[in-house]
C-alpha positions as CSV (number, residue, x, y, z in Angstrom):
1,X,135.9,94.3,82.6
2,X,137.8,92.9,85.5
3,X,140.5,90.5,84.2
4,X,140.3,88.3,87.3
5,X,136.8,87.2,86.6
6,X,135.9,84.4,84.1
7,X,134.2,85.6,81.0
8,X,130.8,84.2,80.5
9,X,128.2,84.7,77.7
10,X,125.8,86.4,80.1
11,X,126.8,87.6,83.5
12,X,123.2,87.3,84.6
13,X,122.5,83.8,83.4
14,X,123.2,81.0,85.9
15,X,126.4,79.0,85.3
16,X,125.7,75.6,83.6
17,X,127.5,72.3,83.8
18,X,128.4,72.6,80.1
19,X,129.9,76.1,80.6
20,X,131.8,75.0,83.7
21,X,133.1,71.8,82.0
22,X,134.2,73.8,78.9
23,X,136.1,76.4,80.9
24,X,137.8,73.7,82.9
25,X,138.5,71.4,80.0
26,X,136.6,68.5,81.5
27,X,135.1,66.1,78.9
28,X,135.0,62.8,80.8
29,X,131.7,61.6,82.3
30,X,132.8,61.3,86.0
31,X,134.4,64.7,86.3
32,X,131.3,66.2,84.6
33,X,129.1,64.5,87.2
34,X,131.2,66.1,89.9
35,X,130.8,69.5,88.3
36,X,127.0,68.9,88.1
37,X,126.9,68.1,91.8
38,X,129.1,71.1,92.6
39,X,126.5,73.4,91.0
40,X,123.6,71.6,92.7
41,X,125.2,71.5,96.2
42,X,127.2,74.8,96.3
43,X,124.9,76.8,94.0
44,X,125.9,78.9,91.0
45,X,127.4,81.7,93.0
46,X,129.8,79.6,95.1
47,X,130.7,77.5,92.1
48,X,131.4,80.6,90.1
49,X,133.6,81.9,92.9
50,X,135.6,78.6,92.8
51,X,135.9,78.9,89.0
52,X,137.1,82.4,89.3
53,X,139.7,81.3,91.9
54,X,140.7,78.5,89.6
55,X,141.3,80.8,86.7
56,X,143.2,83.2,88.9
57,X,145.4,80.3,90.0
58,X,146.0,79.3,86.4
59,X,146.9,82.9,85.4
60,X,149.5,83.0,88.3
61,X,151.3,79.8,87.1
62,X,148.9,77.1,88.2
63,X,149.2,74.5,91.0
64,X,151.6,71.6,91.2
65,X,150.6,68.1,92.3
66,X,151.6,67.3,95.8
67,X,154.5,65.2,94.5
68,X,155.7,68.1,92.3
69,X,155.7,66.0,89.2
70,X,153.5,68.3,87.1
71,X,151.0,71.1,87.1
72,X,147.4,70.2,87.8
73,X,144.9,70.7,85.0
74,X,142.4,73.5,85.5
75,X,139.8,70.9,86.4
76,X,142.3,69.5,88.9
77,X,142.8,72.9,90.5
78,X,139.0,73.3,90.7
79,X,138.5,69.9,92.4
80,X,141.5,70.6,94.7
81,X,139.8,73.9,95.8
82,X,136.6,71.9,96.5
83,X,138.6,69.5,98.7
84,X,140.5,72.2,100.6
85,X,138.0,75.1,100.9
86,X,134.5,73.6,101.0
87,X,133.3,71.9,104.1
88,X,134.0,68.1,104.5
89,X,130.3,67.0,104.1
90,X,129.7,69.1,101.0
91,X,133.1,68.1,99.5
92,X,132.3,64.4,100.0
93,X,128.8,64.8,98.5
94,X,130.4,66.4,95.4
95,X,133.5,64.2,95.0
96,X,132.2,60.9,96.5
97,X,133.6,57.8,94.9
98,X,131.5,56.3,92.1
99,X,130.3,52.9,93.3
100,X,129.1,50.2,90.9
101,X,125.9,48.5,92.0
102,X,126.6,45.1,93.3
103,X,124.4,42.1,92.5
104,X,122.0,41.3,95.4
105,X,123.3,38.5,97.7
106,X,120.8,35.7,98.3
107,X,119.4,36.2,101.8
108,X,119.9,32.6,102.9
109,X,123.4,32.0,101.3
110,X,125.2,31.8,104.6
111,X,122.3,30.1,106.5
112,X,122.9,26.7,104.8
113,X,126.5,26.6,106.1
114,X,125.7,27.7,109.6
115,X,122.7,25.3,110.1
116,X,124.8,22.2,109.2
117,X,126.9,22.5,112.4
């Protein structure tokens, strides 16, 4: 077995979000959503390649944060690779900020003020 590849239960079964999250140590809902999007947008082969690159980086000492204060987590390395190696559009679709739905604004809220002049 090649030691640079990530060990998976079945080399022929597609990578799942749960497997990916477990290998990266991601338990929080938002990073798990990002991982799910990565699998959907990049496909299992490209996602597996990024996971393999992440694990190789970890075996070689990891990756420091840009300010040098500490090492990135394995999930942080994976997301950094998405930001730096995947195209901008795909990267944004995977890592886009989570927006909370805002309550609908009344259509005529500003009309009352403007019509009084």
